[in-house]
C-alpha positions in Angstrom: -11.2 -51.0 -37.1 -12.0 -48.5 -34.4 -9.1 -46.3 -33.4 -8.8 -45.9 -29.6 -7.8 -42.6 -28.0 -4.9 -43.1 -25.5 -5.7 -42.4 -21.9 -3.5 -39.7 -20.5 -1.4 -40.5 -17.4 -2.3 -39.0 -14.0 0.5 -36.5 -14.3 -0.6 -35.5 -17.8 -4.3 -35.1 -16.6 -3.1 -32.9 -13.7 -1.0 -30.8 -16.1 -4.0 -30.4 -18.4 -6.2 -29.3 -15.4 -3.6 -26.7 -14.4 -3.4 -25.4 -18.0 -7.2 -25.3 -18.4 -7.8 -23.4 -15.2 -4.9 -21.1 -15.5 -3.4 -22.1 -12.2 0.2 -22.2 -11.1 2.0 -25.4 -11.7 4.0 -26.8 -8.8 7.4 -25.3 -8.3 6.7 -21.8 -9.6 7.4 -19.4 -6.7 4.7 -16.8 -7.5 1.5 -16.4 -9.4 3.1 -13.6 -11.4 4.8 -16.2 -13.4 1.6 -17.8 -14.7 1.0 -17.7 -18.4 -1.7 -20.3 -19.0 -5.0 -18.4 -18.7 -8.7 -18.7 -19.2 -10.7 -15.7 -20.3 -12.2 -13.3 -17.9 -10.2 -14.4 -14.8 -12.0 -13.0 -11.8 -10.5 -10.7 -9.1 -10.7 -10.8 -5.4 -9.9 -7.6 -3.4 -8.9 -8.0 0.2 -10.7 -5.1 2.1 -12.6 -2.1 0.7 -11.0 0.9 2.2 -9.6 3.7 -0.2 -7.2 1.2 -1.8 -9.6 -1.6 -2.5 -12.3 0.8 -3.6 -9.8 2.3 -6.1 -9.0 -1.1 -7.5 -12.7 -1.9 -8.1 -13.2 1.4 -9.9 -10.0 0.9 -12.0 -11.2 -2.5 -13.2 -14.7 -1.3 -13.9 -15.6 -1.6 -17.6 -13.1 -4.3 -18.4 -15.7 -7.1 -18.2 -14.0 -8.7 -15.1 -15.9 -10.2 -12.3 -14.7 -8.4 -9.1 -15.4 -9.6 -5.6 -14.5 -7.6 -2.6 -14.1 -9.4 0.7 -14.6 -7.4 3.8 -14.4 -8.0 7.6 -15.9 -4.5 8.2 -19.7 -4.5 7.6 -20.2 -0.7 7.7 -17.1 0.5 5.7 -18.0 2.8 2.8 -16.4 0.6 0.2 -18.9 -2.1 0.9 -21.5 0.1 -0.9 -19.7 0.4 -4.3 -21.5 -0.7 -7.4 -18.4 -2.0 -9.0 -17.9 -5.2 -7.2 -19.7 -7.9 -5.3 -19.1 -7.7 -1.6 -18.7 -10.8 0.6 -18.2 -10.9 4.4 -15.0 -12.7 5.3 -12.5 -12.9 8.3 -9.7 -10.4 8.7 -6.1 -11.2 7.6 -4.7 -9.5 10.7 -6.9 -10.9 13.5 -8.1 -14.2 11.9 -5.6 -15.3 9.2 -6.4 -19.1 9.7 -10.1 -18.4 9.2 -9.5 -16.3 6.1 -7.3 -19.0 4.7 -10.1 -21.6 5.2 -12.6 -19.1 3.6 -10.5 -18.7 0.6 -10.0 -22.5 0.1 -13.8 -22.8 0.2 -14.2 -20.1 -2.3 -11.7 -21.7 -4.6 -13.9 -24.8 -5.0 -16.3 -22.7 -7.1 -16.3 -20.0 -9.7 -13.5 -18.0 -8.1 -10.9 -20.6 -8.7 -7.9 -19.1 -10.4 -8.9 -15.6 -9.4 -6.3 -12.8 -9.0 -6.1 -11.8 -5.3 -5.1 -8.1 -4.7 -3.9 -7.3 -1.1 -4.6 -3.7 0.1 -2.8 -3.7 3.5 0.6 -4.9 4.9 -1.2 -7.7 6.9 -2.8 -8.9 3.6 0.6 -9.2 2.0 2.0 -11.1 5.0 -1.1 -13.3 5.0 -0.7 -14.2 1.3 3.0 -14.8 1.7 2.4 -17.0 4.8 0.0 -19.2 2.8 1.7 -18.7 -0.6 2.7 -22.3 -1.2 -1.0 -23.6 -0.7 -2.9 -20.7 -2.2 -0.9 -20.4 -5.4 -2.4 -23.6 -6.6 -5.8 -22.1 -6.3 -5.3 -18.4 -7.0 -2.9 -15.9 -8.6 -1.4 -13.9 -5.8 -0.5 -10.2 -6.5 2.6 -10.2 -4.3 6.2 -10.1 -5.2 8.4 -13.3 -5.0 9.4 -14.3 -1.5 13.0 -13.1 -1.6 12.4 -9.5 -2.6 9.3 -9.3 -0.5 11.3 -10.2 2.7 14.1 -7.6 1.8 11.5 -4.8 1.5 9.6 -5.7 4.6 12.8 -5.4 6.6 13.5 -1.7 6.4 17.2 -2.1 7.4 17.8 -4.7 4.7 16.1 -2.5 2.2 18.5 0.4 3.1 21.4 -2.0 2.7 20.2 -3.1 -0.8 19.6 0.5 -1.8 23.1 1.5 -0.7 24.6 -1.3 -2.8 22.6 0.0 -5.8 23.8 3.5 -5.4 20.5 4.8 -4.2 20.7 7.7 -1.6 19.4 6.9 1.9 19.4 8.5 5.3 22.0 7.3 7.7 20.4 4.2 9.4 21.1 1.8 12.3 19.2 -0.8 14.3 19.0 -0.6 18.1 18.3 -3.8 20.0 18.7 -2.6 23.6 19.4 0.5 25.7 23.0 -0.6 25.8 23.3 0.4 22.2 22.0 4.0 22.6 25.5 5.4 22.4 25.6 4.5 18.7 23.0 7.1 17.9 24.9 10.4 18.4 28.1 8.8 16.8 26.5 7.1 13.7 23.2 9.1 13.1 23.1 12.2 15.1 20.2 14.2 16.6 17.5 14.9 15.6 16.7 11.5 14.2 13.6 9.4 13.5 12.6 6.1 15.2 10.4 3.6 13.5 9.8 -0.2 13.5 12.3 -2.4 11.6 9.2 -3.8 9.9 5.9 -1.8 10.0 3.7 -4.7 11.1 5.7 -5.1 14.3 4.0 -2.0 15.8 0.5 -3.0 14.6 0.2 -6.6 15.8 -2.2 -7.2 18.7 -2.2 -4.4 21.2 1.0 -2.9 19.9 -0.5 0.1 18.2 -1.9 1.3 21.5 1.5 0.6 23.2 3.4 2.8 20.7 0.8 5.6 21.0 -0.7 5.0 17.5 2.4 6.3 15.8 4.2 4.9 12.7 7.3 6.8 13.6 8.5 9.6 15.9 11.2 12.3 16.2 14.0 12.0 18.7 15.9 15.2 19.6 17.9 14.1 22.7 19.2 11.1 24.5 16.6 11.6 27.2 13.8 11.5 24.6 15.3 8.3 23.1 15.4 6.6 26.6 11.8 7.7 27.4 10.3 6.7 24.1 12.1 3.4 23.8 10.7 2.4 27.2 7.3 2.6 25.6 7.9 1.1 22.2 10.0 -1.9 23.4 6.8 -3.2 24.8 5.8 -3.7 21.2 9.2 -4.9 19.9 12.7 -4.6 21.3 14.3 -3.7 18.0 13.8 -0.2 16.5 15.2 1.5 13.3 16.8 4.8 13.8 17.4 7.1 10.8 18.8 10.5 10.2 16.1 13.2 10.2 15.8 14.8 6.8 14.6 18.4 7.3 11.8 19.9 5.2 8.0 20.1 5.0 5.5 17.5 3.7 5.9 18.8 0.1 9.6 17.5 0.1 8.1 13.9 0.1 7.7 12.4 -3.4 6.7 9.0 -4.6 7.2 6.8 -7.7 4.4 4.3 -8.0 4.2 1.6 -10.6 3.8 -2.0 -11.7 7.1 -3.8 -12.2 7.3 -6.6 -14.9 9.9 -9.0 -16.1 13.6 -7.9 -15.8 12.5 -5.5 -13.0 11.4 -2.8 -15.5 8.2 -0.8 -14.9 5.3 -1.6 -17.2 3.5 1.5 -16.0 4.3 4.2 -13.5 3.7 7.8 -12.4 5.2 10.2 -9.9 3.6 12.4 -7.3 4.2 14.8 -4.4 2.6 14.8 -1.0 0.9 18.0 -0.1 -0.8 17.3 3.3 -0.2 14.4 5.7 -2.5 13.4 8.5 -2.7 12.9 11.4 0.9 14.1 11.7 2.6 16.6 9.4 5.8 14.6 9.3 4.8 11.0 10.0 1.2 10.8 8.8 -0.4 9.3 5.7 -0.8 11.5 2.6 -4.4 12.8 2.5 -3.7 15.3 -0.3 -1.3 14.1 -3.0 -0.6 15.8 -6.3 0.6 14.0 -9.5 3.7 15.7 -10.8 6.5 15.0 -13.3 9.6 14.2 -11.2 11.8 12.5 -13.8 14.8 12.2 -11.4 13.1 9.4 -9.5 13.1 6.9 -12.3 16.7 5.8 -12.5 17.4 5.3 -8.8 14.1 3.4 -8.5 15.1 1.2 -11.4 18.4 0.4 -9.8 16.6 -0.5 -6.6 14.1 -2.8 -8.3 16.9 -4.5 -10.2 19.0 -5.0 -7.1 16.0 -6.6 -5.5 15.1 -8.7 -8.6 11.6 -7.2 -8.0 8.4 -7.9 -9.8 4.9 -6.7 -8.8 3.2 -3.6 -7.5 5.4 -1.0 -5.9 5.3 2.4 -4.4 8.7 4.0 -3.5 8.8 7.1 -1.4 11.7 9.6 -1.2 12.3 12.8 0.6 14.3 15.6 -0.9 17.2 16.6 1.4 17.6 20.4 1.1 21.1 20.2 2.4 22.4 18.0 -0.6 19.6 18.3 -3.1 19.3 14.5 -3.1 16.1 12.4 -3.0 16.7 10.0 -0.3 14.8 6.7 0.1 12.3 6.6 2.9 10.3 3.4 2.3 8.7 1.0 -0.3 5.3 -0.5 -0.4 4.8 -4.0 -2.0 1.1 -3.6 -2.8 -1.5 -1.1 -4.1 -1.5 2.0 -1.8 -4.0 4.6 -1.0 -3.3 7.0 -3.9 -2.7 4.6 -6.7 -5.8 5.8 -8.5 -4.0 9.1 -9.1 -2.2 7.5 -12.1 -5.5 7.6 -14.0 -5.2 11.2 -14.7 -1.9 10.4 -16.7 -3.4 7.4 -18.5 -1.8 4.9 -16.0 -4.2 2.2 -14.7 -2.0 0.2 -12.4 -4.7 -2.3 -11.5 -5.4 -3.2 -15.1 -1.7 -3.5 -15.9 -1.2 -5.8 -12.9 -4.2 -7.9 -13.9 -2.9 -8.4 -17.4 0.6 -9.3 -16.3 -0.8 -11.7 -13.7 -3.2 -13.5 -16.2 -0.7 -13.7 -19.1 -2.2 -11.0 -21.3 0.2 -9.0 -23.3 1.3 -5.7 -21.7 3.1 -3.1 -23.7 5.2 -0.8 -21.4 3.6 2.6 -21.8 3.8 5.9 -20.0 3.0 9.4 -21.1 3.9 12.6 -19.4 2.4 13.1 -15.9 -0.8 15.1 -16.0 -1.7 17.3 -13.0 -4.3 15.9 -10.7 -4.9 15.8 -7.0 -5.9 12.8 -4.9 -7.9 13.6 -1.7 -8.8 11.3 1.1 -12.0 13.1 2.2 -12.2 11.5 5.7 -8.6 12.2 6.6 -8.8 15.8 5.2 -12.0 16.3 7.1 -10.2 15.2 10.3 -7.2 17.4 9.5 -9.5 20.4 9.1 -11.3 19.7 12.4 -7.9 19.5 14.2 -6.8 22.7 12.6 -9.9 24.5 13.7 -9.5 23.2 17.2 -5.9 24.3 17.2 -6.7 27.6 15.6 -4.2 26.7 12.7 -6.6 26.5 9.8 -5.5 28.7 6.9 -8.4 28.6 4.4 -6.7 30.4 1.5 -3.7 28.1 1.8 -5.9 25.0 2.0 -7.9 26.0 -1.1 -4.7 26.4 -3.0 -3.6 23.0 -2.0 -6.7 21.2 -3.2 -7.4 23.3 -6.4 -7.2 21.5 -9.7 -8.7 18.2 -11.2 -9.4 15.9 -8.2 -9.7 12.2 -7.7 -11.3 11.3 -4.4 -10.6 8.4 -2.2 -14.3 7.8 -1.5 -16.4 10.1 -3.7 -17.1 9.4 -7.4 -19.9 10.6 -9.7 -19.8 7.1 -11.3 -20.1 5.4 -7.9 -21.8 7.8 -5.4 -23.1 5.4 -2.7 -19.8 4.9 -0.8 -19.6 8.7 -0.2 -23.3 9.0 0.7 -22.8 6.3 3.3 -19.7 8.0 4.7 -21.4 11.4 4.7 -24.4 10.1 6.6 -22.6 7.9 9.2 -19.4 9.8 9.8 -19.2 13.3 8.4 -22.5 14.6 9.7 -22.1 13.2 13.2 -18.5 14.6 13.2 -19.7 18.0 12.4 -22.4 17.8 15.0 -19.9 16.8 17.7 -17.6 19.7 16.7 -20.5 22.1 16.8 -21.5 20.9 20.3 -17.9 21.3 21.6 -17.7 24.8 20.2 -21.0 25.8 21.8 -19.9 24.4 25.2 -16.6 26.3 25.0 -18.6 29.4 24.2 -20.8 29.0 27.2 -17.7 28.8 29.4 
């Protein structure tokens, strides 16, 4: 008598399909929770600027298929040898089109891939389409609740206060009628910034706010004048106590956070040069450094948030109190994440293993000195210093001396820098030379 194999139910067949493809079963909030995995899960990187290029380089040699999708055909990262590059819509300007593009890609060999965002708008995009995309991909973003608390800078400050993490005095202004709160609750000078970073970058808002991520307010007149500009972007602004001190007072703890909100890997670093603005720019020279005091307050913050995922937490040391005060937190890879490699910390590989169910043993050695340099931002910083007659060559050489990791250049992967050098750096030098000659003729 022939023994018949029972036919599985539709629900059972769907469960087997999810298990076989390593996808998220319905009801799980985030791809971080997936533990059913095929071998060699591919990776998709959204955009190939410093951050995305660094992810591709960190994953090189691990036998993973890496696909970078880019809306910028001429960006240097498109020329890396460490990933395939596909043209795709932009998460900021064309989120619906990017969503459709990813759905199409999921029908083929990229189904179940890990998606790494590299910009705030990438994170917002993945969160917006989380419920649909998580059945096709593993999304490298935190669960929705902690993500929303970090995106709102005022909420983040409130959570940090509750966790005993030092913060600058902070209020939110919603109209000119509330300006009187500033001298009473914060004081001058103070810093104004958006409540959520993306608010000043949507549509034409970046031009409306003067291409600034924050600005200093020293008087009520300055507040009135500047608010008249930025309210065109958004009526709410965050006002924080100004912490005195130079760029080198700004420090970061960057890591990947696993279950129980404990770091699986992390490193600490100090900003050396910011650009385009010394106080409110982006770090273009950052040095890894052992700053053990950052770990415990950061752990308290992550636990209060019930956080899991990639994180960069930035502090500034207040010379008046000696405290490191929380400035902001990123929920994705950031520009200088590759700096961890010098200390044996590969955040991209750690994240990949956690997202795909591979065992991850928390490990972290002592921080090893290295310097991360964004060549294009440093180049622009040098040109501005020359024009303003502020360039101090000896100081600059001291700031960039030591083992270096570059945002664009790599001996293992030279073509991105070659592309940047030929299309940006040489023309920039030529333009500067022409300006100098014209001034000399006058």
